[in-house]
C-alpha positions in Angstrom: -1.4 19.5 25.5 1.7 17.7 26.6 3.8 16.0 23.9 6.3 13.3 24.4 7.7 13.2 20.9 11.2 13.7 19.6 11.9 15.1 16.1 15.0 14.3 14.0 15.5 16.4 11.0 18.3 17.3 8.5 19.3 21.0 8.4 22.0 23.2 6.9 23.7 24.8 9.8 25.8 28.0 9.9 28.1 29.0 12.7 30.3 32.0 13.2 33.4 31.0 15.3 36.1 33.6 16.0 34.8 35.8 13.2 34.9 33.0 10.6 31.8 31.5 8.9 31.3 27.7 8.8 28.5 25.8 7.1 27.6 22.3 8.2 25.4 19.5 6.8 23.6 18.7 10.1 21.0 16.8 12.0 18.9 18.5 14.7 17.3 16.4 17.4 14.4 18.4 19.0 13.3 17.3 22.5 9.7 17.5 23.8 10.6 20.4 26.2 11.8 22.6 23.2 15.5 22.0 23.6 17.6 20.8 20.7 21.0 19.5 19.9 22.8 19.1 16.6 25.3 16.7 14.9 27.5 17.8 12.0 28.2 15.3 9.3 31.7 13.9 9.5 32.2 12.3 6.1 31.6 14.8 3.3 31.1 13.8 -0.3 33.5 15.6 -2.7 31.9 17.9 -5.2 28.5 17.5 -3.6 29.2 18.9 -0.1 32.7 20.4 -0.5 35.1 21.1 -3.3 38.6 19.9 -3.0 41.2 22.6 -3.5 38.5 25.2 -2.6 40.5 28.2 -3.8 40.5 27.0 -7.4 38.3 27.0 -10.5 36.7 23.8 -9.1 34.5 26.0 -6.8 32.3 26.8 -9.8 31.0 23.2 -9.8 29.9 23.1 -6.2 26.2 22.4 -6.2 25.8 24.2 -2.9 27.7 27.4 -3.9 25.0 29.6 -2.2 26.2 28.1 1.1 29.8 27.7 0.3 31.5 24.4 1.0 30.4 22.4 4.0 32.8 21.9 6.8 33.2 18.4 8.3 32.1 17.9 11.8 34.4 16.6 14.4 32.2 14.9 17.1 31.0 11.3 17.1 27.8 12.4 18.9 25.1 10.4 20.5 21.8 11.8 21.8 19.9 10.7 24.9 16.3 9.8 24.2 14.4 8.5 27.2 16.3 5.4 28.4 18.4 5.0 25.3 21.1 6.7 23.2 20.7 7.3 19.5 23.3 8.1 16.9 22.3 10.0 13.7 24.2 9.7 10.5 23.8 11.9 7.4 23.7 10.1 4.0 27.1 8.6 3.2 28.3 8.8 6.8 26.8 5.4 6.9 29.3 4.1 4.3 32.1 4.6 6.8 32.3 1.7 9.3 34.7 3.7 11.6 32.1 6.4 12.1 29.4 3.9 13.0 31.7 1.8 15.2 32.8 4.9 17.2 29.2 6.0 17.7 28.2 2.6 19.0 31.3 2.6 21.3 30.0 6.0 22.5 26.8 4.2 23.6 24.4 4.3 20.7 21.6 1.8 21.0 20.0 2.6 17.7 21.2 4.3 14.5 19.1 6.8 12.5 20.2 7.7 9.0 18.8 10.8 7.3 19.5 11.1 3.6 18.8 13.0 0.4 19.4 10.6 -2.4 18.0 12.8 -5.1 21.3 13.8 -6.7 22.8 10.4 -7.1 20.6 8.7 -9.7 18.4 5.7 -9.3 21.0 3.0 -8.5 22.7 4.7 -5.5 19.6 4.6 -3.2 19.6 0.8 -3.4 23.3 0.7 -2.6 22.8 3.2 0.2 20.1 1.0 1.8 22.3 -2.1 1.5 25.0 -0.2 3.4 22.5 0.5 6.2 21.8 -3.2 6.4 25.5 -3.9 6.6 26.0 -1.4 9.4 23.1 -3.0 11.4 24.6 -6.5 11.1 28.2 -5.3 11.7 27.3 -3.3 14.9 24.4 -5.4 16.1 22.0 -2.5 16.5 18.8 -1.5 14.7 19.0 1.0 11.9 16.2 3.4 10.8 16.8 5.1 7.4 14.7 8.0 6.3 15.2 9.2 2.8 13.4 12.2 1.3 13.7 10.5 -2.1 15.4 7.2 -1.9 14.6 4.2 0.2 13.4 4.5 3.8 13.3 1.5 6.1 13.9 -0.3 9.4 16.5 -2.9 9.8 17.1 -5.3 12.7 20.6 -6.2 14.0 20.2 -9.5 12.2 19.9 -7.7 8.9 16.2 -8.5 8.6 14.3 -5.7 7.0 11.0 -5.1 8.9 10.0 -2.2 6.7 11.2 -0.9 3.4 9.6 1.9 1.2 9.8 1.9 -2.5 12.1 4.3 -4.3 10.8 7.9 -4.1 7.7 6.8 -2.1 6.2 9.4 0.3 5.0 7.5 3.3 4.6 7.7 7.1 5.3 4.4 8.8 5.0 3.6 12.5 6.8 0.7 14.1 7.9 -0.5 17.5 11.6 -1.3 17.2 13.2 -3.7 19.7 16.4 -2.4 21.3 18.7 -5.2 22.3 21.0 -4.6 25.3 
């Protein structure tokens, strides 16, 4: 059976470059033919994804100490999907307008945000969703946010929300999203 679906998922990614170990908070885009490509998060959250002054006592409070500190990515990557280009952001990448603007300048027609809001309490998922709305309006592109526990939704370039989950709701939602050129 032929499948024409693409899959976007968040993954921890490890790379060994010139004998050194690097860990990234990444998104993988899987293509229907089995190929895949990854994006490494650019804007890391201190004490959640990396520990400032890594060689100090502060390393003991890193919540990801089994992986070590994440390394920030360095590529404002867009992925081709059929006739469009998408950009994927991870969590609070979306709070940085420069990152989003650069991805749109690189050709992104739609923005996908994947996030794990479980560690930030109950007020931050609401703020995070409002930031996604702001990015849609500011860059004039649709935004799809998928939160494993937080708020998922679809936002048009006008800021109009055409779908929004409840906090911590598990749901599968299908929607046709207009792409404006």
